[in-house]
C-alpha positions as CSV (number, residue, x, y, z in Angstrom):
1,X,-18.2,7.6,19.7
2,X,-18.4,5.8,16.3
3,X,-17.9,7.8,13.2
4,X,-20.0,7.8,10.0
5,X,-19.4,4.7,7.9
6,X,-16.2,5.1,5.8
7,X,-14.4,2.7,3.5
8,X,-10.7,2.7,2.4
9,X,-10.8,1.4,-1.1
10,X,-8.2,3.7,-2.7
11,X,-5.6,6.2,-1.5
12,X,-7.7,9.2,-2.6
13,X,-10.5,8.2,-0.2
14,X,-8.8,10.2,2.6
15,X,-7.6,13.8,2.9
16,X,-4.1,15.0,3.5
17,X,-5.2,16.0,7.0
18,X,-6.5,12.5,7.7
19,X,-3.1,11.0,6.6
20,X,-1.3,13.4,8.9
21,X,-3.4,12.0,11.8
22,X,-2.9,8.3,10.6
23,X,0.9,8.7,10.4
24,X,1.1,10.2,13.9
25,X,-1.2,7.5,15.2
26,X,0.8,4.8,13.5
27,X,4.0,6.1,15.2
28,X,2.4,6.0,18.6
29,X,1.0,2.5,18.1
30,X,4.4,1.3,16.9
31,X,6.1,2.8,19.9
32,X,3.7,1.0,22.2
33,X,4.2,-2.3,20.3
34,X,8.0,-2.0,20.7
35,X,7.6,-1.3,24.5
36,X,5.2,-4.2,25.0
37,X,2.5,-1.8,26.1
38,X,-1.1,-3.1,25.8
39,X,-3.2,-1.2,23.4
40,X,-6.7,-2.7,23.1
41,X,-9.1,-0.1,21.6
42,X,-10.8,-2.7,19.4
43,X,-11.7,-5.3,22.2
44,X,-14.7,-7.3,21.2
45,X,-14.5,-6.1,17.5
46,X,-14.1,-8.7,14.7
47,X,-12.3,-8.3,11.4
48,X,-13.3,-10.5,8.5
49,X,-10.5,-11.1,6.0
50,X,-11.5,-12.3,2.5
51,X,-8.7,-13.5,0.3
52,X,-9.2,-14.2,-3.4
53,X,-5.5,-13.5,-3.9
54,X,-3.2,-15.3,-1.6
55,X,-0.8,-13.3,0.6
56,X,1.8,-13.6,3.3
57,X,2.3,-10.0,4.4
58,X,-1.3,-8.9,4.1
59,X,-2.6,-11.8,6.1
60,X,0.1,-11.6,8.9
61,X,-0.1,-7.8,9.2
62,X,-3.9,-7.6,9.4
63,X,-4.3,-10.7,11.6
64,X,-1.6,-10.0,14.1
65,X,-2.5,-6.3,14.0
66,X,-6.2,-7.0,14.9
67,X,-5.2,-9.3,17.7
68,X,-2.8,-6.7,19.1
69,X,-5.6,-4.2,19.1
70,X,-7.7,-6.6,21.3
71,X,-10.0,-7.8,18.5
72,X,-10.5,-11.1,16.7
73,X,-10.3,-12.3,13.2
74,X,-12.2,-14.5,10.8
75,X,-10.1,-15.6,7.8
76,X,-11.9,-16.6,4.6
77,X,-10.1,-17.9,1.4
78,X,-11.5,-18.5,-2.0
79,X,-12.5,-22.0,-1.0
80,X,-14.6,-20.7,1.8
81,X,-16.2,-17.8,0.0
82,X,-15.6,-16.9,-3.6
83,X,-17.1,-13.5,-4.1
84,X,-19.9,-13.6,-6.6
85,X,-19.7,-17.4,-7.2
86,X,-22.1,-19.1,-4.8
87,X,-24.2,-15.9,-4.3
88,X,-24.1,-12.3,-5.5
89,X,-21.4,-10.1,-4.0
90,X,-24.2,-7.8,-2.8
91,X,-25.7,-10.6,-0.7
92,X,-22.4,-11.7,0.7
93,X,-21.7,-8.1,1.8
94,X,-25.1,-7.8,3.5
95,X,-24.6,-11.1,5.4
96,X,-20.9,-10.8,6.4
97,X,-21.3,-7.2,7.5
98,X,-24.1,-8.1,9.9
99,X,-21.7,-10.4,11.8
100,X,-18.4,-8.5,11.9
101,X,-17.2,-4.9,12.5
102,X,-14.7,-4.6,9.7
103,X,-13.9,-6.3,6.4
104,X,-10.6,-6.5,4.5
105,X,-10.7,-7.8,1.0
106,X,-7.8,-8.8,-1.3
107,X,-9.2,-9.6,-4.7
108,X,-8.8,-9.0,-8.5
109,X,-11.1,-6.3,-9.9
110,X,-11.7,-3.0,-8.0
111,X,-15.3,-3.3,-9.1
112,X,-15.8,-6.3,-6.7
113,X,-14.6,-4.5,-3.7
114,X,-16.7,-1.4,-4.6
115,X,-19.8,-3.5,-5.0
116,X,-19.2,-5.2,-1.7
117,X,-18.6,-1.8,0.1
118,X,-21.8,-0.4,-1.4
119,X,-23.9,-3.1,0.4
120,X,-21.8,-3.3,3.6
121,X,-22.9,-2.0,7.0
122,X,-19.3,-1.8,8.2
123,X,-16.0,-0.3,6.9
124,X,-14.3,-2.2,4.0
125,X,-10.5,-2.0,3.5
126,X,-8.8,-2.7,0.2
127,X,-6.0,-5.3,0.9
128,X,-5.0,-5.1,-2.8
129,X,-6.8,-5.2,-6.1
130,X,-5.5,-5.2,-9.7
131,X,-6.0,-1.4,-9.7
132,X,-4.8,-0.2,-6.2
133,X,-2.8,-1.1,-3.2
134,X,-3.5,1.7,-0.7
135,X,-2.4,0.0,2.5
136,X,1.1,-0.6,1.0
137,X,1.6,3.0,0.0
138,X,0.4,4.1,3.4
139,X,3.2,1.9,4.9
140,X,5.7,3.1,2.3
141,X,5.1,6.8,3.0
142,X,5.1,6.2,6.8
143,X,8.5,4.4,6.4
144,X,9.9,7.3,4.3
145,X,8.8,9.7,7.0
146,X,10.3,7.6,9.7
147,X,13.7,7.7,8.0
148,X,13.7,11.1,6.3
149,X,10.7,13.2,7.5
150,X,10.4,13.5,11.3
151,X,10.0,16.9,13.1
152,X,11.9,18.2,16.1
153,X,9.7,16.0,18.4
154,X,10.6,12.9,16.4
155,X,7.1,12.7,15.0
156,X,6.3,12.0,11.3
157,X,5.9,15.3,9.4
158,X,4.0,14.9,6.1
159,X,4.8,18.6,5.2
160,X,8.4,17.3,4.6
161,X,7.1,15.4,1.6
162,X,6.6,18.6,-0.4
163,X,9.0,18.7,-3.3
164,X,10.3,15.2,-2.8
165,X,10.8,12.9,-5.8
166,X,9.8,9.2,-5.9
167,X,11.2,7.2,-8.8
168,X,8.9,4.3,-9.9
169,X,10.8,1.9,-12.1
170,X,8.9,-1.0,-13.6
171,X,5.3,-2.0,-14.3
172,X,2.5,0.6,-14.5
173,X,0.5,-1.5,-12.0
174,X,-1.6,-1.1,-8.9
175,X,1.4,0.2,-6.9
176,X,2.2,2.8,-9.6
177,X,-1.5,4.0,-9.7
178,X,-1.5,4.4,-5.9
179,X,1.8,6.3,-5.8
180,X,0.2,8.7,-8.3
181,X,-2.8,9.3,-6.1
182,X,-0.5,9.8,-3.1
183,X,1.7,12.3,-4.9
184,X,-1.3,14.4,-6.0
185,X,-2.7,14.5,-2.4
186,X,0.5,14.9,-0.4
187,X,2.5,17.3,-2.7
188,X,5.5,15.2,-3.9
189,X,6.4,14.2,-7.5
190,X,6.6,10.7,-9.1
191,X,9.0,10.0,-11.8
192,X,7.5,7.1,-13.8
193,X,9.5,4.8,-16.0
194,X,7.8,1.7,-17.5
195,X,8.6,-0.4,-20.6
196,X,6.6,0.4,-23.7
197,X,3.2,-1.3,-23.5
198,X,3.2,-1.4,-19.7
199,X,2.5,2.3,-19.0
200,X,0.2,3.5,-16.2
201,X,-3.4,3.9,-17.3
202,X,-3.9,7.5,-16.1
203,X,-7.7,7.1,-16.2
204,X,-7.5,4.4,-13.5
205,X,-5.5,6.6,-11.1
206,X,-8.3,9.2,-11.6
207,X,-5.9,12.2,-11.2
208,X,-7.3,15.8,-11.3
209,X,-4.2,17.1,-13.0
210,X,-0.9,15.8,-14.4
211,X,1.3,18.1,-12.3
212,X,2.4,15.6,-9.8
213,X,4.2,13.1,-12.1
214,X,6.6,13.0,-15.0
215,X,7.1,10.1,-17.5
216,X,10.6,8.9,-18.5
217,X,11.5,6.4,-21.2
218,X,14.9,5.9,-19.6
219,X,14.8,4.5,-16.0
220,X,18.2,6.1,-15.2
221,X,16.7,9.5,-16.0
222,X,13.7,8.8,-13.8
223,X,16.1,8.0,-10.9
224,X,18.1,11.2,-11.3
225,X,17.8,13.2,-8.1
226,X,15.2,10.9,-6.6
227,X,14.7,10.8,-2.8
228,X,13.2,7.3,-3.1
229,X,13.6,4.6,-5.7
230,X,11.0,1.9,-5.7
231,X,9.8,-1.0,-7.8
232,X,7.7,-4.2,-7.8
233,X,7.8,-7.6,-9.4
234,X,7.5,-7.6,-13.1
235,X,4.6,-10.1,-13.2
236,X,1.9,-9.3,-10.7
237,X,-0.5,-12.0,-9.5
238,X,-3.0,-12.8,-12.2
239,X,-0.6,-12.1,-15.0
240,X,1.5,-15.2,-14.8
241,X,0.8,-16.2,-18.4
242,X,2.7,-13.1,-19.6
243,X,5.8,-13.9,-17.5
244,X,8.3,-14.7,-20.3
245,X,7.2,-11.7,-22.5
246,X,7.5,-9.4,-19.4
247,X,11.0,-10.7,-18.6
248,X,12.2,-9.6,-22.1
249,X,10.3,-6.3,-22.1
250,X,11.5,-5.3,-18.6
251,X,15.2,-6.3,-18.9
252,X,16.4,-2.7,-18.7
253,X,14.2,-1.9,-15.7
254,X,16.2,-3.8,-13.1
255,X,17.1,-1.4,-10.2
256,X,20.8,-1.7,-9.8
257,X,23.7,0.2,-8.2
258,X,24.0,2.6,-11.1
259,X,20.3,3.7,-10.7
260,X,20.8,4.2,-7.0
261,X,23.9,6.3,-7.8
262,X,21.8,8.5,-10.1
263,X,19.5,9.2,-7.2
264,X,20.3,11.5,-4.3
265,X,23.2,10.2,-2.1
266,X,20.7,9.7,0.8
267,X,18.0,8.1,-1.4
268,X,16.1,5.1,0.0
269,X,15.1,1.9,-1.8
270,X,11.8,0.2,-1.3
271,X,10.0,-2.9,-2.7
272,X,6.6,-4.2,-1.5
273,X,7.9,-7.8,-1.7
274,X,8.1,-10.6,-2.5
275,X,11.2,-9.7,-4.5
276,X,13.1,-11.6,-7.2
277,X,16.8,-10.7,-6.9
278,X,18.4,-10.4,-10.3
279,X,15.0,-9.5,-12.0
280,X,13.4,-6.3,-10.9
281,X,16.2,-5.5,-8.4
282,X,19.8,-6.5,-7.9
283,X,20.7,-8.2,-4.6
284,X,23.3,-5.6,-3.7
285,X,20.5,-2.9,-3.8
286,X,17.7,-4.7,-1.9
287,X,20.2,-6.1,0.6
288,X,22.3,-2.9,0.7
289,X,22.5,0.0,3.1
290,X,19.9,2.2,1.3
291,X,17.2,-0.5,1.4
292,X,14.5,-0.1,4.0
293,X,12.4,-3.0,2.8
294,X,12.2,-4.8,6.1
295,X,11.0,-1.7,8.0
296,X,8.6,-1.1,5.1
297,X,7.2,-4.7,5.5
298,X,6.8,-4.4,9.3
299,X,5.2,-1.0,9.0
300,X,2.3,-2.5,7.0
301,X,1.1,-3.8,10.4
302,X,1.5,-0.5,12.3
303,X,-0.3,1.7,9.7
304,X,-3.1,-0.9,9.3
305,X,-3.6,-0.9,13.0
306,X,-4.0,2.9,12.9
307,X,-6.3,2.6,9.9
308,X,-8.6,0.0,11.5
309,X,-8.7,2.0,14.7
310,X,-9.6,5.2,12.8
311,X,-12.3,3.5,10.7
312,X,-14.0,2.1,13.8
313,X,-13.4,4.8,16.4
314,X,-12.6,8.0,14.5
315,X,-9.9,10.4,16.0
316,X,-8.9,9.5,19.5
């Protein structure tokens, strides 16, 4: 049975119930992977990956994941296919989606991926845009549940997220926007602390209410009592010209041991990587006992496998 065409362009595209299914499915798929058990539900299916922004983790996690599901992959970079340059995005979508079963796009503006999806015959997945990074937050929440939110059967329990606090320290970027959507949907709270001028654009996140987040001028105050402290590079891809100005503005937003001490004793630290030790995070934090960044990076692959399987086959 194939389900009605669905895309995954931002975190709010799915319901809390669908996320509960995806987390449970990701746990099963990961368990099979660790036991070297074959799991080929997507045999004879093809994923096209379109990269306008380069990436290590996104490419490896989607490509390895699709092969592990029994499918195959076509990898396109800007040189091969620049969306909207040689032909309109709408035309590219119509052509590519007649030849493959699934498309993952990593690009600049969210509008590009939305235009592509509108004219695609197959599901489209957001591998990152300037506005959102849903696959990363999917992996981050799954990682949190693995470490702090399993039920008596050892399965991820999204209900355990209710009342939890995630401290976001740094840039009001695509990651911050996506954390806000996740908090509203899954019932936890985000403590946002960004330097002046780098705040989250609340209109972009598209929240229905402001109940699921609080804004703090002081990053230490944002970390107080947090269950998870997380950050990202100060200069995201596409903003390199602002690097020096950002370094000055963000100087007080480096996650250090004091911030982790302000958080709960069992708080975790996450970073979507690549990380710059001594800039957005101190080495003793990212390489310390509270850091789960390597599990978080690996889990991109497991949650994306669950996502691709769900978009193509529905609930199994």
